[in-house]
N, CA, C and O of each residue as an XYZ file, in Angstrom:
284
protein
N      -8.942     -1.403     -4.325
C      -8.137     -1.620     -3.134
C      -9.052     -1.680     -1.925
O     -10.184     -1.197     -1.958
N      -8.553     -2.271     -0.875
C      -9.384     -2.464      0.303
C      -8.599     -2.161      1.565
O      -7.374     -2.049      1.539
N      -9.325     -2.030      2.675
C      -8.690     -1.798      3.954
C      -8.088     -3.082      4.508
O      -8.317     -4.164      3.968
N      -7.331     -2.963      5.568
C      -6.647     -4.115      6.146
C      -7.625     -5.203      6.565
O      -7.342     -6.388      6.386
N      -8.746     -4.829      7.106
C      -9.705     -5.816      7.573
C     -10.262     -6.687      6.470
O     -10.421     -7.892      6.667
N     -10.565     -6.115      5.312
C     -11.180     -6.896      4.250
C     -10.199     -7.343      3.188
O     -10.507     -8.251      2.417
N      -9.019     -6.731      3.125
C      -8.087     -7.046      2.062
C      -7.075     -8.117      2.393
O      -6.386     -8.613      1.502
N      -6.972     -8.481      3.644
C      -6.004     -9.495      4.007
C      -4.620     -8.912      4.193
O      -4.461     -7.772      4.629
N      -3.623     -9.709      3.856
C      -2.255     -9.316      4.137
C      -1.473     -8.935      2.893
O      -0.271     -9.197      2.831
N      -2.093     -8.343      1.926
C      -1.407     -7.910      0.708
C      -1.306     -6.400      0.695
O      -2.271     -5.702      1.007
N      -0.114     -5.884      0.325
C       0.070     -4.436      0.263
C       0.696     -4.046     -1.056
O       1.527     -4.764     -1.611
N       0.282     -2.895     -1.545
C       0.845     -2.338     -2.761
C       2.172     -1.666     -2.453
O       2.263     -0.875     -1.514
N       3.203     -1.975     -3.236
C       4.496     -1.324     -3.039
C       4.437      0.123     -3.490
O       5.194      0.956     -2.992
N       3.559      0.435     -4.415
C       3.443      1.813     -4.918
C       2.792      2.733     -3.905
O       3.295      3.825     -3.638
N       1.667      2.296     -3.337
C       0.929      3.177     -2.436
C       1.143      2.853     -0.957
O       0.938      3.713     -0.101
N       1.551      1.628     -0.654
C       1.689      1.214      0.738
C       0.375      0.784      1.357
O       0.340      0.397      2.525
N      -0.699      0.844      0.599
C      -2.021      0.491      1.111
C      -2.273     -1.007      0.999
O      -1.681     -1.698      0.170
N      -3.167     -1.486      1.858
C      -3.583     -2.876      1.774
C      -4.489     -3.042      0.561
O      -5.302     -2.170      0.255
N      -4.339     -4.170     -0.123
C      -5.123     -4.448     -1.319
C      -5.736     -5.838     -1.206
O      -5.356     -6.629     -0.342
N      -6.681     -6.123     -2.079
C      -7.332     -7.426     -2.068
C      -6.415     -8.484     -2.669
O      -5.448     -8.164     -3.360
N      -6.728     -9.734     -2.399
C      -5.956    -10.835     -2.952
C      -6.042    -10.839     -4.474
O      -5.051    -11.127     -5.145
N      -7.218    -10.522     -5.032
C      -7.365    -10.509     -6.489
C      -6.523     -9.397     -7.116
O      -5.965     -9.587     -8.197
N      -6.424     -8.251     -6.461
C      -5.565     -7.181     -6.956
C      -4.099     -7.626     -6.909
O      -3.348     -7.404     -7.859
N      -3.702     -8.249     -5.809
C      -2.323     -8.724     -5.668
C      -1.990     -9.756     -6.736
O      -0.889     -9.746     -7.288
N      -2.929    -10.643     -7.029
C      -2.716    -11.651     -8.063
C      -2.549    -11.001     -9.428
O      -1.761    -11.472    -10.248
N      -3.277     -9.934     -9.676
C      -3.203     -9.224    -10.953
C      -1.951     -8.356    -11.071
O      -1.544     -8.011    -12.181
N      -1.344     -8.004     -9.954
C      -0.181     -7.105     -9.939
C       0.950     -7.705     -9.101
O       1.362     -7.096     -8.113
N       1.458     -8.873     -9.468
C       2.435     -9.558     -8.614
C       3.775     -8.847     -8.472
O       4.471     -9.056     -7.478
N       4.149     -8.027     -9.419
C       5.453     -7.353     -9.332
C       5.432     -6.142     -8.420
O       6.488     -5.655     -8.017
N       4.234     -5.643     -8.085
C       4.162     -4.442     -7.257
C       3.348     -4.647     -5.984
O       2.944     -3.674     -5.346
N       3.102     -5.904     -5.605
C       2.421     -6.175     -4.340
C       3.219     -7.170     -3.521
O       3.965     -7.986     -4.061
N       3.050     -7.090     -2.211
C       3.770     -7.945     -1.278
C       2.767     -8.619     -0.366
O       1.835     -7.978      0.119
N       2.952     -9.908     -0.130
C       2.145    -10.600      0.869
C       2.913    -10.534      2.176
O       4.054    -10.989      2.264
N       2.284     -9.969      3.177
C       2.939     -9.819      4.472
C       2.775    -11.070      5.311
O       1.770    -11.775      5.222
N       3.773    -11.326      6.117
C       3.702    -12.439      7.060
C       2.724    -12.064      8.168
O       2.625    -10.894      8.535
N       2.001    -13.047      8.702
C       1.078    -12.735      9.799
C       1.835    -12.301     11.044
O       2.987    -12.682     11.251
N       1.187    -11.515     11.851
C       1.798    -11.064     13.097
C       2.539     -9.753     12.929
O       2.477     -9.111     11.879
N       3.226     -9.376     13.965
C       3.938     -8.113     13.994
C       5.225     -8.187     13.188
O       5.901     -9.216     13.187
N       5.567     -7.101     12.503
C       6.821     -7.044     11.751
C       8.006     -7.024     12.701
O       7.844     -6.846     13.908
N       9.171     -7.204     12.161
C      10.393     -7.242     12.958
C      10.607     -6.003     13.795
O       9.962     -4.978     13.574
N      11.497     -6.091     14.739
C      11.717     -4.987     15.677
C      12.894     -4.111     15.279
O      13.445     -3.406     16.125
N      13.292     -4.138     14.014
C      14.460     -3.369     13.603
C      14.132     -1.910     13.311
O      15.026     -1.139     12.962
N      12.869     -1.517     13.447
C      12.513     -0.127     13.201
C      12.186      0.141     11.748
O      12.121      1.302     11.343
N      11.985     -0.863     10.973
C      11.622     -0.693      9.579
C      12.623     -1.374      8.669
O      13.832     -1.302      8.887
N      12.114     -2.025      7.662
C      12.964     -2.683      6.687
C      12.246     -2.649      5.349
O      11.063     -2.315      5.281
N      12.942     -2.986      4.313
C      12.373     -2.939      2.971
C      12.257     -4.346      2.407
O      13.123     -5.193      2.629
N      11.166     -4.586      1.668
C      10.924     -5.870      1.039
C      10.636     -5.646     -0.440
O       9.894     -4.734     -0.804
N      11.217     -6.469     -1.275
C      10.992     -6.399     -2.718
C       9.615     -6.955     -3.040
O       9.246     -8.021     -2.548
N       8.851     -6.244     -3.862
C       7.538     -6.728     -4.264
C       7.654     -7.892     -5.236
O       6.802     -8.780     -5.232
N       8.675     -7.907     -6.056
C       8.791     -8.967     -7.052
C       9.267    -10.288     -6.467
O       8.792    -11.345     -6.881
N      10.198    -10.252     -5.510
C      10.723    -11.499     -4.956
C      10.170    -11.817     -3.569
O      10.189    -12.971     -3.142
N       9.680    -10.800     -2.867
C       9.206    -10.996     -1.502
C      10.326    -11.017     -0.476
O      10.074    -11.187      0.717
N      11.550    -10.848     -0.926
C      12.700    -10.890     -0.028
C      13.015     -9.507      0.540
O      12.679     -8.479     -0.047
N      13.669     -9.517      1.698
C      14.126     -8.265      2.280
C      15.311     -7.745      1.475
O      16.150     -8.519      1.014
N      15.370     -6.428      1.311
C      16.454     -5.788      0.574
C      17.049     -4.698      1.456
O      16.482     -4.348      2.491
N      18.180     -4.170      1.047
C      18.832     -3.125      1.830
C      18.009     -1.834      1.782
O      17.211     -1.622      0.869
N      18.219     -0.993      2.767
C      17.536      0.300      2.798
C      17.916      1.128      1.573
O      17.074      1.837      1.021
N      19.159      1.044      1.148
C      19.613      1.784     -0.029
C      18.825      1.355     -1.270
O      18.376      2.196     -2.049
N      18.663      0.051     -1.444
C      17.897     -0.461     -2.585
C      16.427     -0.046     -2.465
O      15.811      0.360     -3.451
N      15.881     -0.147     -1.282
C      14.481      0.221     -1.070
C      14.199      1.677     -1.376
O      13.186      1.997     -1.998
N      15.078      2.556     -0.951
C      14.907      3.985     -1.205
C      15.094      4.319     -2.675
O      14.453      5.234     -3.193
N      15.977      3.578     -3.355
C      16.223      3.825     -4.776
C      15.120      3.260     -5.674
O      15.011      3.650     -6.837
N      14.307      2.349     -5.149
C      13.257      1.688     -5.932
C      11.920      1.743     -5.204
O      11.385      0.699     -4.832
N      11.369      2.936     -4.992
C      10.164      3.056     -4.163
C       8.898      2.435     -4.765
O       7.962      2.129     -4.025
N       8.847      2.246     -6.076
C       7.624      1.676     -6.653
C       7.624      0.152     -6.683
O       6.594     -0.459     -6.969
N       8.763     -0.468     -6.392
C       8.815     -1.931     -6.397
C       9.278     -2.500     -5.064
O       9.526     -3.701     -4.955
N       9.395     -1.652     -4.054
C       9.738     -2.110     -2.714
C       8.763     -1.505     -1.714
O       8.159     -0.461     -1.964
N       8.624     -2.174     -0.588
C       7.690     -1.740      0.438
C       8.436     -1.618      1.750
O       9.164     -2.526      2.151
N       8.249     -0.486      2.416
C       8.882     -0.321      3.723
C       7.948     -0.858      4.782
O       6.792     -0.445      4.880
N       8.456     -1.779      5.572
C       7.683     -2.357      6.674
C       8.176     -1.760      7.960
O       9.383     -1.626      8.164
N       7.257     -1.396      8.835
C       7.624     -0.769     10.097
C       7.491     -1.741     11.234
O       7.759     -1.389     12.382
């Protein structure tokens, strides 16, 4: 795994840490590619690692290893 500066815009849904593109490619169900720029202003939302789509907070909290909370 790598820091934000060297790893790009990929994050692990399990740890929440930034990871390298090669790690994300190897673990597509548990990593999310983040959109460039600042996240939305809703105070945090959840994104599915497998589909990349936003999901409800209830789903995100119930599935912490396959969803990522964005602030």
